[in-house]
N, C-alpha and C positions, 0 to 999 in steps of 0.2 A: 546078648547085645555086645557089640564091640565098642570100646571107648574111642572118642575122636582123638586123633593125634595130628598136630600141626607139623607138616613136613618142611615148611619153608622157614629157614632160620631168620630170626629178627636181626636186622642190620642196623637199626637205629636211624635209618634214613627216611622212614615214612612216619610222619607225625601221627597218623591214625593207628600205628602199631605200638605207641607208647603204652606202658602199663597203666591201668586205670588210676593208680595212686602214685604215678610218677611225680617226683618232687621237682618243683621249679624254685630255684634259689637265685635271688637277685636277678630275676628275669630270664634265667636260662635253665633248661632241663639238664640234670646230670647225665641222663642217657645220651644227650647230644654232645656232651663234653668228654665222656670217657667210653671208648668202645668196650663192649662186653658188660657194661653196668646195666642193671635192671632192678627197679624197685619191686619188691615182692609184696609187702603189706605194710600198713601204717596203723599204729594204735595210739590212743591218747587224745584224739580229737573229739571224742564224743562227750559224754556227761562230765561235768567238772564238779568235784566234791566241794562242799562248803566247810570252811574252818570255823568251828564254833567254840567260843570262849564261855565256859560254864563255871558256876559257883554254887556250892552247897550253902543253904541258908539254915543255920541252926540245926534243929532236929526235923525240919520239914522234909516231907517226902520229895523225891526227885531233885532236880537241880534248876538253878536260875540261869537263863541265857543272858550273858552280859552283852555280847554282840556276835554277829555273824559276818564273815568276810569271805571273799573269794580268794583262794590261794593261787599260786602259780600252777602251771601244768607242765608235764613232760610229754613230748611226742617221740615215740620210738619208731624208727624207720628200719624195716627189714629189707635187705638187698641181696642180690646175687652178683658176683663179679667173676667172669671167666676170661682167661687170657690164653693166647696160643703158646706162650713160653714164659720162662721165669722172669726174663727182663721186662717183658710187656706187663706181667703181673705186678712187678715192683713199680714200674712207671705209673700204672693205674692208681696205685695207692698214694704215690707222691701227689698225683693230681687231685685225688679225692681229699687228701689232707689240706691242700691249698684252697680248695673250694669251701670246705666246712669251717676252717679256723677263722677267727676274728671275733670282734665284740658282739655283733648282732647281724642278722641277715633277714631279708624279707623272703618268706618261704610260703609257697602255695603248692597245691596238689592237683593233679590232673582231673580228679573227679569233682573239683570245685574251684576252678581257676579264678573265680570272681572274689575270692577271699584270700587274705594273706595273714601270716603270723610273724610277729617280731620275735625271732628265736636265736639262741646261741648254742652252738655245738658244745655238749657237756660230757658225754660218756660214750663208751664203745663196748660192744660185746666181743668175746674172744673170736679171733679169726682162726679157722681150722688150719692145722699145720700140714706141710708137705704136699699141698695141692695148689694148682693154678686155677681152679674153679671152686669157689667157696660160696657159702651163704652166711651172713652175719647181720648185725644190726648196730645202729648208733642212736644216741639219744639227743634230742633238741630240747633245751630249756626255754620255756616261754614265760617271762616274768609276770606279765599281766594276765596270762591265761586266756586272752581274748583274740578272736579272729576278726580281722578288719576287712571292710569292703575295699576292693581295688578301685572301684569307681567312686568319684566324688559327687555327692548329691548337693544340689543348690536350691535355694528358695530366695525369692526377692520380693520387693514391694512395687513391682512393675506389672500390674495386671494386663496392660496393653502390649507387653513386649512382643508377643507372638501374633498380634493383630496388626494388619497393615495400617499405616498411618495415612493421614490426609484423605480419609474416607468421610463418612457422615454419621452423625449421631444427634441425640437431643431432640429438639422440636423446632419447627419453623412455622411461620404464619400463625394461624389459629389452631394448629394441631397440638394437642396436649401431650402426645408421645406415649410410649409404653411406660412400664413402671419405673424405668430408669435406664439410661444408656450403659450403666456399668454392669448390668446383669446379662447373662446369656440364657436364652430360652431354648429348650430342646424338646423334641417330640419323637416318640417311637412310632414309626409308620408301618402299617401292614394293611392287608385287605380288610381287616376288621375295623379300621378307622374310617371307612367310607360308608356312607349311606347306600342302600340298594340302588343300583343303576347310576350312582354318582361317579363323575370322572375326577373329582378332586375333593379334598377335605380341608376345612379351615383350621389352621393351626393357631393363629393369633389375629385379633381384629381390634381396631381402635376407631371409636366414633369421634367426629369433629364437627364443627359448625362452619357452614359456608352458604351464604345466601345467593351466590352467583350460580348461574347455570352453564357457564362456559369457561370457568377457570381451568387453566392447565397446571397440573402439579408434577413435581418430580419426587418420586418415592425412592428412597435409597436404603439399603440394608446390607449387612454381611451375612453370608451363609456358607455352610459346608455340610457334608454328609458323611456317614460311615461308609457308604458304598458309592464309588465314583459312578457318575451317570444318572444318579437320581435327579429328579426335577422338583424345583420349587415353583409355586405359582403365586403371582402377586396381582392384585386387582383392586381398583377403586370401584366399589359396587355401582353398577350401572354403566361403567365405561365399556368401550368397544375395543376388541382386540387385545385384551389383557395378556401380557406375555408370560411364557414359561421360561425358567432359567435352569440350565443344566449345571449341576453341582459337581465339585470334586471333593477330595478329602482334606483340602486346605481351605482356609478362609479366602473368600473372594468378595469383591464389592459389586453390587448390582444396582442398577437404576432403571426406573420405568417411568415413561411419560404417560400420565393418566389425566383424562378429561372428565370432570364432574358432569353428571347429567341429572340423575334423579335422587340418589341416596347419598348419605353422608357417613360413609364408613370405608376404611381401607383395611385389607387383610392380606396375610401371607398364608398360603396353603400348600398342600402337597398333591402332586399329580398321582393318579392311580397307577399302581405297578411298582411304586417305590418299596424298598425293603431296608430295614435298619432305622437309624436315627437321623433326623435332619436338625441342624442347629441354626438358629436365627439370632442375630445380634445387631445392636445399634440402628434400629429403624428410625427413619426421619422422613417427614412429609413436608415439602416446601412448595410455596406458590412460585410458579415460573418454570423455566425449562433447564435450569442449571442447578446442579447439586453443589451446595456450599462446602468449603473445606471442613474436614472432620477434625475435631479436637476432643480430648487432648492428644498431643504427640510428644516426643521426647523433649521438645523445647518448652513444654508447658508444665507449670507446677502440678496440675491435676494428674499428670502422668504417673506420679509417685503416690502410692497409698501410704497411710500411716500405720498399717498393720501388715504383718507377714505371717502366713501359716506355714510351719515347718513340719514335715512328716519324717520321723525317724523310723524306718522300717526294720531296724535291727532289734536285738534283744538286750542291748546294754547301752547305758547312757554314754554320750560322746560329747566332746568339747569342740565347738565350732570355731571357725575363723570368720569374723564378720567384717565386711568391707563397706565403708560408707564413703561415697563420692559426692563432693559438694558441687552444685551447679550455681551457687550464689553464696554470698557471705553468710556466715553462721557462727554463733558463739557457743553452741551447746550440741553435743551428741548424747542422747539419753535413750537407753533401751530397757524395756520392762517386759518380762516374760510371764507366762501364765503360771509359773511355779513361784512367783513372787520375787524373782531375781531382778536386781536393778544394777545397771552399769551406767555411770555418768561421767562424761568427759567435757571439761569446759566450765563455764560459769553461766548459770541460768539467769543471772541479773545483767549479763553483758548487754550493752546498748549497741545498736547498729550505727548510731550517729548522735549528734547533739544539735540543739537549736542555738544559734548564736546571732549576734546583731552586728551590722556593719553599715558603713556609708557607701552609697553607690552613686556614680555620676549619672545624672539625668540628661545633662547637656553641658558641654564646655565649648566655648568659642574664644579664640584669640583672633581678633579681626584684622589679620594681615592680608586676607583675601575674602572673596565672597563665599560665605558658608554654604555647604550643601543643604538643599531643602529650604532655602530662604524664600519667604513669601513677602511681597512688599505691599504696604498700604492696605492690609487686611486684618490688622490686629484689633484687640479688645481694649476698651477704655471706659473710665468712669467720669470723664470730664463733663459730659452733659448732665450728670446727676448733681454735680456740686456747683457748677457755674450757671450760666444762663441757659436754662433748659430749652428755650425756644430758638436759640441760635444754633445753627448747624456748625459742628466741628468736623473738619474734613482732613482725612489722611491723603496727602498727595505730595508730589515732588519725588525726589530720589535721594540715594545715599551714595557716599564714596567710601572706599576702604583704603587703609594704609596711606594716609596723607603724610605730608612732609614732617609733621610733628610726631610721627610714630605709627604703629599698627593699630588703627582705630577705625570705627565706623562713625561717620559724621554726616549731618544733613546737607542736602542741596535743595534749597527752597525755590519755589517758583518766583519769577520776577516780581509779581504782584500777588496780593492776598485779598480776595473778596470775601473772606469768611472771618469769624472771630478768632478761632484757633486753627491753625493749619500747619501742615508739615508732613514729612515722610515717616513711615514706620517700617520696621523689619520684624517679621514674625518667624519664629523657629520652633519646630516640634521638639518635645522632650520625650524620653523613653520612660515607660513605667518601671517600677522597682522589680527586682527579680521574682518577687512573690506575686506579681501581677497587679499590685496596688498602685494607685496614683492619688491617694487621699491621705497618705501618712505624713510623718514629720518631714519637713523640707527645709533646706538651706539654700539661699540664693545670694550670690555676691556679684556686684557689678563694680568695675573700676571706671570712673567717669570724670569728665571735666565740665565745669559750668562757670565760666568766667564772664561776669556780667557787669556792665556799667550801670549808672543810675537811671539811664534812659532806656535801657534794653529790656524788652519784655519777651519772655520765652519760658519753655519748660522741657524737662525730660521726664517721660513716664516709663518706668521700668516695671513690667507687669508679668506675673505668673497667671496664666489664663487657661481657658478651655474653649470648647466649641460654642458654648452658650454665653460666655461672659468672663468677667474678671474673677480670679480666685483671690490673689493678694497682690497689692500694688503699692509702689513707692513713687511719689511725684516730687520733684524738685522744681519749684515754679517761682519765677520773678514776675509778679503780678501788679506791681504798683509803680507807675512812672513817676520819677522824681523822688522815690524813696529808696532806702538801702535795705528794704525788707525782702527776704526770700523765704517762701513758705515750704515747709516739708510736711507732706501729707501721706498717711498710710490708710489703705482701704482693705477691708475684708469683705469680699463680694462687692456689693454696692454701698456698703456702709463705711462712712468715714470714721475710723476708730481712733485716729491720732492726728493732731496738727500742732506744729510749732513754727514760730517765725524766727529766723536767724538773720544776722547781719550779712549783707553780701560780701563784706570784706573778708569773711571766713573763706570764701571761695576765691582765692587769690589767683592771679594770672599765672599760667604755666604749671599749675598743680593738678594732679589727678587725685580724686578722692575714692574712697572705698565705701560702698553701701552694702551692709549685710542685713538681710531680712531672714529671720529664723522663725519658722512655725514649728513648735515642739509640743506635741500633744494638742492641748486646747489653749495654748498661749502663743502670742505673736510678739516678736521683739524686733526693733530696728536699731542698728548702730551705723553711724557715719564716722569713718576714721581712715587712717592709712593714707597719708598724703605723699604723692610722688612729685619731686621737684625737678624742674629743668629737663623734662623729658618723660618718657613713659616706660622705661625698661624696668623689669622687676627688681634689679639690683639697687635701684635708686629709691626704693620704698623707705620712708622714714616714719616710724611709729610715734605718734604723738597722742596726747590726751584727746579722745574723740570729741569733736564739736557737738555731737548730739548722741545721747543714748535714750532711747524710748523705753520707758518702764514696761515690763511685760503686760500685755493686754489679754484679758480673759475672753476667749471666743465662745460664742454659742455652739451648740453641738452641730448645727447646720453649717456655721462658718468654719468649724474645725474639720469638717468632712468634705470640703469643696475639692473636686478633682482638679489636678494640674496636668495638662497635656501639652502645654507650650509656653513660650515666653515672647513678649513683645517689647520692643524699644520704639517709642514714639517721640520724635523731636518736634517741638511746636514753637511757632512764633505767634504773636497777637497782632492781628490785622497787618498793617504795613510798618509797624514800629521796628526800630532796630532790635536785633535779637542777640542773645549771648553767644559766645564762642563755646560750643558744647560738642561732646562726643563721648563714646564708650570704648574703652580700651579692651576689656574682656568681660566675659560673663561665665560664671561657674554655678551650676545648679546641681544639687545633690539631694538624694533621699537619705534621711537619717534613721538609724535604729531599725534597719530592715532585717526582719527575721530571715535567716537562711539556715539550711540544714547542711551539716558537713559530715561526711562519712568518716567513721573511725576504723582503724585497723582491727579486724576481728580475729578470734582464735582460728577460724577456718575461712579460707577464701575460695572463690570459685576455682575449680580444678584440683583442689586438695583431695587427697585420698587417705583416709584414716583406716588402718588395718587393726582390728581388735582381735588379738590372739588369746582366746580364753584359756587354752591349755598352759600357756606360758605367762599368763597374768600380765599382759603388757599391751600397750597401744603404740603403733607406729604411724607417723604422719609423713606421707611421701617417702616411705621406706626407712625413716629414721625414728628410733625409739624416743618417745617423749614422756618422761616420767612426771613432768609437771602437770599433765592433764588429769592424772588419776586422783580420785577421791579415796580417802581412807576407808569409807564404809561401802565401797563397791563389793558386791557379793558375787565373786567369781564362781564359787562352787555351785550356786543356784542357777548358773547359766549353762550348765550341762543340759544337753537335749535328751530328755527321757524317751524311751520307746513310745511310739505313738505320735500324736499331734501336739505341737507347742505353738502358742500364739505369741508373737513378739510385737510390742507396740513401740514405735519410734517417736521420739519427741525432739524438739529443736527450740531455738530461740523464738519468742512469740512473734518477732518481726521477720523471721527467716522463711525462705521457701523450703518445701520438702526436698530431701536429698535422696540419692539413690543408695539402696542398701541391698547387699547380697550376703546370705548366710551359706557358708560352704562347710561340709562335714563328710566324714566317711563313716558309714554305719558299722557297728561292731556287734559281734555275736559271741555268746558264751559257748 
């Protein structure tokens, strides 16, 4: 037999003709950089010896192993270099020196380009003398002795990442659903899966309850197959014209309109002739002809799982880079792996916000013009409870705003009064507190005038009310012709809780008074104070000893919980008697001690990206190293990924939404 001889010289221009062990250094083959260079053989990439530290113990036989460690390794590269002349030969070595020298290089070999070594050129064999075509070798020192994967492997906590969003899952109507929308069911299908003479086989079925005989359903699911062109079959038992669906090797969404007739079961099946596996996920049966949107999607907290399964297919532990992306505020990033390693960044006790109290305006009016939403002669009153119950008290007439004596609301009575107490009212709506309540502590302030002669009979009722009656009310009433008495009355609901008679001289001409009604918890208090002289501008307020301070009145639980939805001002005169000069300058109603939640600035905000570099024992937030986040007891060493599977549990602040986590690593091989 004759040996085969290749007669076509290698030019280095055809990638397929590179030697099997050609060396790739920093992304380039030496064969492509130096004409006439060719790798002959490579040694030192196979088994790696172990360095064993031993100790003799007394007179005992044998030795005690203190520890075993992996040493460095050396890779020896044999090569051939041929040049046409001496100058070309020298130039080739100049080039080879420049390629190999340096602290470290990423080195791969043509027989396994998926791995690389971190190597440093360390030694050379003698180069034969007097020739322009030589064979020799050089040595690469690999400090860690490890081959690293070129490709980066990733694992994340997004189980729906590769599943189309806005599809359907869960259950609808009275349908109970499969075992859970997070699982994916698969079946291997071949001719043995079908009963004799059957055209399809049931893969999954679900019973449900429906007493109607004509309900239209929409059944939705995801499906794919190992073999494109396979068909899935979906039917509501008893329906007519159940469709087949042609599958591809990618997830697709399918819907079928099904009409119930006789039985109460829906199923997904396989059509005869399929080969390989069919995968079904996210089944949902809904009443009606429209499939509702599928959730979760990337905008939903449910999109992110609390656990990550990481598979290291190498033969050596590696240190990952973990990236956590916040989609909402969070105070804590904590990672726990199945080897017992714990990494924690932030404060587990950090709060998202705090509950505080504040006053909130329910209504404010300075009556320089007609207020928005004013309703006339529709207010609530207690007059008929306290005075002559059989006599009708009527709200009628009109009001005027911003009279000559200032920005006020004043009554315009009818020319004659055929009733006992008559006059116009203004009713204004109030807003609820920010927590939705209208029964809490409330403060009401009215600035008013009530200038009365001894013969004038009239009243101002200033009322906090609701749709069904009075909540709390203050009445200033001149009720006695020929007397200097003015009654001040306070009501809680329909109950008169306070009354005191003052001398009308207190209410001097040209003065505006301030009435403050305060319901704080289950107490009610009234103060009359703050006289304004010679006009009604705020700068003219003179603070004096109040003419009246009502001692706090204890309210019943029913009285303390009366809702307030509005305020009424009712100006009254008695029959056709002269009436006081009266008006209201402004009205201020506030909710007191309203609980509200205020957001606090947290360690991590929406959009923040935390990069946890296990190899370098550091965390970066938005690309900047943050040493303040680290805890002393973080166990970085235990966060190496051992060969095989590692489970990582993510934790966060108790009030925070799940965050996005990706674990990236390069597998390593001894």
